[in-house]
N, CA and C atoms as an extended XYZ file, in Angstrom:
261
Properties=species:S:1:pos:R:3:atomname:S:1:resname:S:1:resid:I:1 pbc="F F F"
N         0.853       -1.166        0.000 N   UNK     1
C         0.000        0.000        0.000 CA  UNK     1
C         0.901        1.231        0.000 C   UNK     1
N         0.591        2.160       -0.839 N   UNK     2
C         1.352        3.393       -0.836 CA  UNK     2
C         0.401        4.596       -0.854 C   UNK     2
N         0.984        5.745       -0.783 N   UNK     3
C         0.218        6.989       -0.705 CA  UNK     3
C        -0.756        7.123       -1.870 C   UNK     3
N        -0.315        6.825       -3.078 N   UNK     4
C        -1.172        6.980       -4.258 CA  UNK     4
C        -2.405        6.077       -4.195 C   UNK     4
N        -2.232        4.856       -3.676 N   UNK     5
C        -3.366        3.941       -3.521 CA  UNK     5
C        -4.418        4.525       -2.577 C   UNK     5
N        -3.946        5.073       -1.478 N   UNK     6
C        -4.857        5.605       -0.459 CA  UNK     6
C        -5.557        6.861       -0.976 C   UNK     6
N        -4.820        7.740       -1.622 N   UNK     7
C        -5.421        8.953       -2.186 CA  UNK     7
C        -6.452        8.601       -3.253 C   UNK     7
N        -6.181        7.572       -4.039 N   UNK     8
C        -7.136        7.166       -5.068 CA  UNK     8
C        -8.468        6.759       -4.450 C   UNK     8
N        -8.422        6.155       -3.276 N   UNK     9
C        -9.643        5.722       -2.614 CA  UNK     9
C       -10.330        6.863       -1.858 C   UNK     9
N        -9.556        7.628       -1.098 N   UNK    10
C       -10.130        8.668       -0.237 CA  UNK    10
C       -10.259       10.037       -0.899 C   UNK    10
N        -9.509       10.279       -1.928 N   UNK    11
C        -9.520       11.531       -2.703 CA  UNK    11
C        -8.748       12.690       -2.070 C   UNK    11
N        -8.785       12.857       -0.745 N   UNK    12
C        -8.069       13.981       -0.132 CA  UNK    12
C        -7.325       13.524        1.121 C   UNK    12
N        -6.280       14.267        1.455 N   UNK    13
C        -5.536       13.999        2.683 CA  UNK    13
C        -6.424       14.212        3.899 C   UNK    13
N        -7.294       15.203        3.841 N   UNK    14
C        -8.178       15.495        4.972 CA  UNK    14
C        -9.104       14.316        5.269 C   UNK    14
N        -9.615       13.661        4.243 N   UNK    15
C       -10.506       12.517        4.452 CA  UNK    15
C        -9.743       11.328        5.030 C   UNK    15
N        -8.514       11.138        4.592 N   UNK    16
C        -7.678       10.063        5.150 CA  UNK    16
C        -7.436       10.344        6.631 C   UNK    16
N        -7.031       11.567        6.918 N   UNK    17
C        -6.749       11.954        8.300 CA  UNK    17
C        -7.980       11.771        9.184 C   UNK    17
N        -9.121       12.163        8.698 N   UNK    18
C       -10.353       12.034        9.470 CA  UNK    18
C       -10.673       10.556        9.737 C   UNK    18
N       -10.519        9.714        8.745 N   UNK    19
C       -10.810        8.285        8.900 CA  UNK    19
C        -9.893        7.638        9.941 C   UNK    19
N        -8.639        8.089        9.999 N   UNK    20
C        -7.662        7.503       10.910 CA  UNK    20
C        -7.573        8.228       12.246 C   UNK    20
N        -8.191        9.405       12.340 N   UNK    21
C        -8.110       10.179       13.572 CA  UNK    21
C        -6.738       10.787       13.799 C   UNK    21
N        -6.087       11.168       12.709 N   UNK    22
C        -4.769       11.805       12.785 CA  UNK    22
C        -4.835       13.142       12.066 C   UNK    22
N        -3.757       13.899       12.127 N   UNK    23
C        -3.760       15.207       11.478 CA  UNK    23
C        -3.490       15.087        9.974 C   UNK    23
N        -3.961       16.071        9.247 N   UNK    24
C        -3.719       16.123        7.807 CA  UNK    24
C        -2.233       16.304        7.544 C   UNK    24
N        -1.542       16.981        8.436 N   UNK    25
C        -0.102       17.174        8.299 CA  UNK    25
C         0.629       15.835        8.325 C   UNK    25
N         0.194       14.941        9.189 N   UNK    26
C         0.801       13.611        9.265 CA  UNK    26
C         0.643       12.878        7.939 C   UNK    26
N        -0.541       12.964        7.367 N   UNK    27
C        -0.791       12.310        6.083 CA  UNK    27
C         0.081       12.927        4.998 C   UNK    27
N         0.232       14.236        5.021 N   UNK    28
C         1.053       14.888        3.998 CA  UNK    28
C         2.516       14.465        4.103 C   UNK    28
N         2.966       14.121        5.302 N   UNK    29
C         4.345       13.656        5.478 CA  UNK    29
C         4.584       12.304        4.805 C   UNK    29
N         3.547       11.503        4.680 N   UNK    30
C         3.699       10.230        3.974 CA  UNK    30
C         4.177       10.487        2.555 C   UNK    30
N         3.576       11.476        1.925 N   UNK    31
C         3.939       11.806        0.542 CA  UNK    31
C         5.370       12.327        0.470 C   UNK    31
N         5.715       13.191        1.407 N   UNK    32
C         7.059       13.762        1.459 CA  UNK    32
C         8.101       12.665        1.668 C   UNK    32
N         7.744       11.649        2.432 N   UNK    33
C         8.671       10.550        2.750 CA  UNK    33
C         8.625        9.437        1.717 C   UNK    33
N         8.343        9.766        0.489 N   UNK    34
C         8.397        8.788       -0.591 CA  UNK    34
C         7.143        7.949       -0.765 C   UNK    34
N         6.047        8.358       -0.171 N   UNK    35
C         4.793        7.630       -0.342 CA  UNK    35
C         4.635        6.429        0.560 C   UNK    35
N         5.587        6.220        1.449 N   UNK    36
C         5.544        5.073        2.364 CA  UNK    36
C         4.643        5.389        3.555 C   UNK    36
N         3.700        4.501        3.832 N   UNK    37
C         2.762        4.671        4.934 CA  UNK    37
C         3.245        3.809        6.092 C   UNK    37
N         3.244        4.350        7.319 N   UNK    38
C         3.679        3.555        8.471 CA  UNK    38
C         2.878        2.259        8.617 C   UNK    38
N         3.533        1.242        9.152 N   UNK    39
C         2.924       -0.090        9.269 CA  UNK    39
C         1.578       -0.065        9.983 C   UNK    39
N         1.548        0.587       11.142 N   UNK    40
C         0.308        0.606       11.921 CA  UNK    40
C        -0.833        1.239       11.132 C   UNK    40
N        -0.528        2.327       10.419 N   UNK    41
C        -1.575        2.994        9.641 CA  UNK    41
C        -2.007        2.124        8.460 C   UNK    41
N        -1.092        1.354        7.891 N   UNK    42
C        -1.475        0.433        6.814 CA  UNK    42
C        -2.484       -0.591        7.334 C   UNK    42
N        -2.214       -1.137        8.511 N   UNK    43
C        -3.133       -2.116        9.085 CA  UNK    43
C        -4.490       -1.489        9.394 C   UNK    43
N        -4.475       -0.274        9.895 N   UNK    44
C        -5.738        0.410       10.190 CA  UNK    44
C        -6.530        0.687        8.915 C   UNK    44
N        -5.847        1.153        7.884 N   UNK    45
C        -6.527        1.435        6.614 CA  UNK    45
C        -7.099        0.162        6.003 C   UNK    45
N        -6.350       -0.929        6.072 N   UNK    46
C        -6.848       -2.200        5.540 CA  UNK    46
C        -8.089       -2.640        6.298 C   UNK    46
N        -8.069       -2.453        7.594 N   UNK    47
C        -9.216       -2.829        8.420 CA  UNK    47
C       -10.427       -1.945        8.128 C   UNK    47
N       -10.198       -0.666        8.011 N   UNK    48
C       -11.299        0.273        7.741 CA  UNK    48
C       -11.969        0.008        6.401 C   UNK    48
N       -11.194       -0.474        5.442 N   UNK    49
C       -11.704       -0.660        4.086 CA  UNK    49
C       -11.972       -2.116        3.742 C   UNK    49
N       -11.987       -2.958        4.749 N   UNK    50
C       -12.301       -4.380        4.580 CA  UNK    50
C       -11.500       -5.030        3.449 C   UNK    50
N       -10.212       -4.703        3.413 N   UNK    51
C        -9.329       -5.361        2.460 CA  UNK    51
C        -9.224       -4.725        1.090 C   UNK    51
N        -9.930       -3.612        0.860 N   UNK    52
C        -9.788       -2.928       -0.435 CA  UNK    52
C        -8.342       -2.476       -0.604 C   UNK    52
N        -7.775       -1.937        0.456 N   UNK    53
C        -6.360       -1.567        0.475 CA  UNK    53
C        -5.603       -2.681        1.181 C   UNK    53
N        -4.563       -3.187        0.573 N   UNK    54
C        -3.780       -4.289        1.134 CA  UNK    54
C        -2.474       -3.762        1.716 C   UNK    54
N        -2.158       -4.146        2.970 N   UNK    55
C        -0.866       -3.745        3.539 CA  UNK    55
C         0.285       -4.395        2.764 C   UNK    55
N         1.447       -3.786        2.837 N   UNK    56
C         2.637       -4.364        2.211 CA  UNK    56
C         2.935       -5.726        2.830 C   UNK    56
N         3.601       -6.582        2.083 N   UNK    57
C         3.919       -7.928        2.559 CA  UNK    57
C         4.744       -7.906        3.835 C   UNK    57
N         5.699       -6.968        3.950 N   UNK    58
C         6.525       -6.922        5.157 CA  UNK    58
C         5.702       -6.573        6.388 C   UNK    58
N         4.645       -5.801        6.211 N   UNK    59
C         3.760       -5.455        7.322 CA  UNK    59
C         3.008       -6.699        7.785 C   UNK    59
N         2.517       -7.474        6.839 N   UNK    60
C         1.795       -8.696        7.186 CA  UNK    60
C         2.723       -9.720        7.833 C   UNK    60
N         3.960       -9.796        7.349 N   UNK    61
C         4.930      -10.724        7.922 CA  UNK    61
C         5.246      -10.338        9.363 C   UNK    61
N         5.450       -9.064        9.606 N   UNK    62
C         5.726       -8.585       10.955 CA  UNK    62
C         4.547       -8.886       11.875 C   UNK    62
N         3.354       -8.683       11.382 N   UNK    63
C         2.148       -8.950       12.172 CA  UNK    63
C         2.082      -10.438       12.539 C   UNK    63
N         2.400      -11.309       11.612 N   UNK    64
C         2.383      -12.749       11.872 CA  UNK    64
C         3.456      -13.130       12.889 C   UNK    64
N         4.637      -12.545       12.774 N   UNK    65
C         5.712      -12.841       13.727 CA  UNK    65
C         5.345      -12.402       15.135 C   UNK    65
N         4.710      -11.260       15.249 N   UNK    66
C         4.280      -10.781       16.567 CA  UNK    66
C         3.212      -11.689       17.157 C   UNK    66
N         2.298      -12.153       16.331 N   UNK    67
C         1.254      -13.066       16.807 CA  UNK    67
C         1.877      -14.372       17.297 C   UNK    67
N         2.870      -14.879       16.585 N   UNK    68
C         3.549      -16.105       17.009 CA  UNK    68
C         4.269      -15.893       18.339 C   UNK    68
N         4.915      -14.748       18.500 N   UNK    69
C         5.626      -14.455       19.745 CA  UNK    69
C         4.649      -14.357       20.915 C   UNK    69
N         3.492      -13.738       20.681 N   UNK    70
C         2.481      -13.657       21.741 CA  UNK    70
C         1.972      -15.038       22.120 C   UNK    70
N         1.775      -15.904       21.134 N   UNK    71
C         1.294      -17.262       21.395 CA  UNK    71
C         2.331      -18.052       22.200 C   UNK    71
N         3.615      -17.907       21.853 N   UNK    72
C         4.669      -18.598       22.605 CA  UNK    72
C         4.707      -18.116       24.053 C   UNK    72
N         4.603      -16.805       24.246 N   UNK    73
C         4.622      -16.249       25.597 CA  UNK    73
C         3.426      -16.745       26.403 C   UNK    73
N         2.290      -16.827       25.769 N   UNK    74
C         1.080      -17.314       26.432 CA  UNK    74
C         1.246      -18.779       26.855 C   UNK    74
N         1.824      -19.597       25.964 N   UNK    75
C         2.048      -21.015       26.288 CA  UNK    75
C         3.043      -21.167       27.444 C   UNK    75
N         4.116      -20.361       27.440 N   UNK    76
C         5.092      -20.416       28.540 CA  UNK    76
C         4.443      -20.039       29.861 C   UNK    76
N         3.609      -19.026       29.834 N   UNK    77
C         2.928      -18.566       31.046 CA  UNK    77
C         1.986      -19.653       31.563 C   UNK    77
N         1.272      -20.291       30.667 N   UNK    78
C         0.351      -21.369       31.061 CA  UNK    78
C         1.129      -22.551       31.629 C   UNK    78
N         2.257      -22.891       31.011 N   UNK    79
C         3.080      -24.005       31.480 CA  UNK    79
C         3.637      -23.697       32.863 C   UNK    79
N         4.067      -22.467       33.085 N   UNK    80
C         4.601      -22.065       34.397 CA  UNK    80
C         3.505      -22.130       35.457 C   UNK    80
N         2.310      -21.680       35.110 N   UNK    81
C         1.189      -21.723       36.052 CA  UNK    81
C         0.807      -23.166       36.362 C   UNK    81
N         0.849      -24.033       35.380 N   UNK    82
C         0.525      -25.448       35.592 CA  UNK    82
C         1.584      -26.098       36.479 C   UNK    82
N         2.834      -25.721       36.304 N   UNK    83
C         3.914      -26.292       37.114 CA  UNK    83
C         3.775      -25.877       38.581 C   UNK    83
N         3.368      -24.646       38.810 N   UNK    84
C         3.192      -24.140       40.175 CA  UNK    84
C         2.024      -24.853       40.861 C   UNK    84
N         0.931      -25.056       40.146 N   UNK    85
C        -0.239      -25.680       40.755 CA  UNK    85
C        -0.056      -27.175       40.977 C   UNK    85
N         0.836      -27.814       40.227 N   UNK    86
C         1.046      -29.256       40.377 CA  UNK    86
C         2.043      -29.578       41.498 C   UNK    86
N         2.728      -28.578       42.032 N   UNK    87
C         3.721      -28.816       43.090 CA  UNK    87
C         3.076      -29.004       44.408 C   UNK    87
């Protein structure tokens, strides 16, 4: 997802900013920074538009890695709690 994709859908920076609850200045900086949209905002835009806008592959990969790390931490916590209760 890049700046041009989002502008094509929303038409103006002000509408993008309003949808995300951020300032129009922040949106304009995306364009200044080469059209790259921050990861979190890509995920929010994809969610708001039910997949019309697709996040970049690296954003999706990072999201999957974080989900795996959370699942591992949850399993370790459960295992530790089970070990304490079985003693």
